[in-house]
C-alpha positions as CSV (number, residue, x, y, z in Angstrom):
1,M,137.7,107.0,117.0
2,K,135.9,104.4,119.1
3,L,132.1,104.1,118.9
4,A,130.0,103.6,122.0
5,P,128.3,100.2,122.3
6,S,124.8,101.8,122.1
7,L,125.7,103.5,118.8
8,L,127.0,100.2,117.4
9,R,123.7,98.5,118.4
10,L,121.8,101.3,116.7
11,I,123.8,100.9,113.5
12,E,123.3,97.1,113.5
13,R,119.5,97.6,114.1
14,L,119.3,100.0,111.1
15,R,121.2,97.6,108.9
16,G,118.5,95.0,109.6
17,S,115.6,97.4,108.9
18,F,113.0,96.8,106.2
19,A,110.0,98.6,104.7
20,W,106.4,97.7,105.3
21,I,103.9,97.4,102.5
22,E,100.1,97.3,102.7
23,A,98.0,94.9,100.7
24,P,96.4,97.5,98.3
25,E,99.9,98.8,97.4
26,L,101.2,95.3,96.7
27,K,98.2,94.5,94.6
28,R,98.6,97.7,92.6
29,R,102.3,96.9,92.0
30,L,101.4,93.3,90.9
31,D,98.5,94.6,88.7
32,H,100.9,97.0,87.0
33,G,103.3,94.2,86.2
34,E,106.1,95.5,88.4
35,A,108.9,93.0,89.0
36,V,108.3,92.0,92.6
37,T,109.3,88.7,94.1
38,I,106.9,87.5,96.8
39,L,108.4,85.0,99.3
40,D,105.8,83.3,101.5
41,V,107.7,82.1,104.6
42,R,104.9,79.9,106.0
43,G,105.1,76.2,106.0
44,P,103.7,74.3,103.0
45,D,100.6,73.3,104.9
46,E,99.7,77.0,105.5
47,F,100.8,78.0,102.0
48,T,98.0,75.7,100.5
49,G,95.7,76.0,103.6
50,P,92.6,78.1,104.2
51,L,94.2,81.5,103.8
52,G,95.9,80.4,100.5
53,H,98.8,82.3,99.0
54,I,99.4,85.1,96.5
55,A,99.5,83.4,93.1
56,T,103.0,84.4,92.2
57,A,104.5,83.6,95.6
58,R,107.4,81.3,96.2
59,N,107.2,79.2,99.3
60,I,110.3,79.1,101.4
61,P,109.5,78.5,105.1
62,V,111.3,80.9,107.4
63,A,113.2,78.0,109.1
64,E,114.7,77.0,105.7
65,L,115.6,80.5,104.5
66,A,119.2,80.7,105.8
67,G,120.0,77.4,104.0
68,R,118.4,78.5,100.8
69,L,120.0,82.0,100.3
70,A,122.0,80.7,97.3
71,E,118.9,80.1,95.3
72,L,117.8,83.7,96.0
73,A,121.2,85.3,95.2
74,E,120.0,86.7,91.8
75,L,117.3,88.7,93.7
76,E,119.8,90.6,95.9
77,G,119.1,94.0,94.3
78,E,115.5,93.3,93.3
79,P,112.3,94.1,95.3
80,I,111.2,91.3,97.6
81,V,108.0,91.2,99.6
82,L,107.9,88.7,102.5
83,V,104.5,87.3,103.5
84,C,103.3,85.0,106.3
85,R,99.9,84.7,108.1
86,T,100.3,88.0,110.1
87,D,103.7,89.6,109.7
88,K,105.8,88.2,112.6
89,R,107.6,85.4,110.7
90,S,108.0,87.6,107.6
91,A,109.5,90.4,109.7
92,T,112.1,87.9,111.1
93,A,112.8,86.7,107.5
94,A,113.2,90.3,106.3
95,R,115.8,91.0,109.0
96,N,117.7,87.9,108.0
97,L,117.6,88.8,104.3
98,R,118.8,92.4,105.1
99,A,121.6,91.0,107.2
100,A,122.6,88.8,104.2
101,G,122.8,91.8,101.9
102,F,119.4,92.0,100.3
103,A,118.6,95.7,100.0
104,R,115.0,96.0,98.8
105,V,113.1,94.0,101.3
106,S,109.5,94.7,102.4
107,V,107.0,92.9,104.7
108,L,103.3,92.7,103.9
109,R,101.7,94.3,107.0
110,R,99.2,91.8,108.6
111,G,100.2,89.3,105.9
112,M,97.7,86.9,104.4
113,E,95.1,87.9,107.0
114,Q,95.0,91.5,105.5
115,W,95.2,90.1,101.9
116,N,92.1,87.9,102.5
117,E,90.2,90.7,104.4
118,T,90.6,92.9,101.3
119,G,89.1,90.3,99.2
120,Y,92.0,89.8,96.8
121,A,92.4,86.5,95.0
122,V,94.3,83.7,96.5
123,D,95.7,80.4,95.2
124,R,95.3,77.3,97.3
125,S,97.0,74.9,94.9
126,G,100.0,72.8,95.9
127,S,102.2,74.8,93.4
128,L,105.2,76.3,95.2
129,G,105.5,79.4,93.1
130,P,105.9,80.4,89.5
131,P,107.6,78.0,87.0
132,G,111.3,77.6,87.7
133,A,110.9,78.7,91.3
């Protein structure tokens, strides 16, 4: 059986799909101690800049993500939430992670802008994530 090109494109698009998560839901999960890895895909200057970052976030800029997949291999079946300033770069990163086999990928809708608007705590230190990250 031969599949039509449009069906093949649809299958490929679905493979690259990801979930969205809102700031209150992510905050609830973090507060309840759920094992969630947060990958902030902004550059280091934005990570420590005015919007800050979520305290447990690991900073891997979207441009470096493909070259750093090996260091994320242990997270392949774990929940990962991608974050950027809005959600454009993190959506791109999510599609790339899904294509690389990461199954539980979400994007923080409206990114750090939403996180800040809700008044949740941010870190502005130069730390690039939790110890060992």
